[in-house]
C-alpha positions, -999 to +999 in steps of 0.1 A: +334+197-531+302+202-511+273+223-524+281+251-499+318+252-510+307+253-546+284+283-540+312+300-520+336+295-549+312+308-574+305+339-553+342+346-550+345+344-588+316+368-593+331+393-568+365+391-587+347+399-620+329+428-605+361+442-591+378+439-625+350+457-644+348+484-617+385+494-623+384+492-661+381+525-679+351+528-702+352+544-736+325+568-748+303+541-762+305+520-731+298+549-708+269+561-729+253+526-727+260+524-690+244+557-683+215+553-709+226+584-728+233+590-765+270+592-774+264+628-787+249+639-754+278+623-735+302+642-757+283+674-750+286+668-712+324+663-716+327+695-737+308+714-710+329+696-683+298+685-665+309+648-662+342+634-649+364+620-677+401+617-686+421+620-718+454+604-710+467+607-745+450+640-752+427+625-778+407+595-766+382+601-738+378+575-709+354+573-680+360+555-647+329+537-634+335+548-598+337+585-608+306+582-630+287+564-602+297+592-577+286+619-603+252+602-607+247+599-569+255+636-564+229+645-590+246+677-601+273+688-625+309+688-613+340+701-629+366+674-636+400+671-621+432+687-635+440+655-655+410+660-677+410+680-709 
């Protein structure tokens, strides 16, 4: 394998890993760390429905990275979708 092919292969592996992490839901601790917020403040934002989240089982809160990134880019509070509680 040439050096160029090796670099291309490594780049493809990195892109695949990024895609996997982008689609994976984050729990409260992961989302708080990702956003640089305290867990308690993140819970407050969910209680006030200022940040997009989902509760598929009605108990555990999850955040999707794409939704969080969009929320940050918009720079303002948004109500969540009808699947959120």
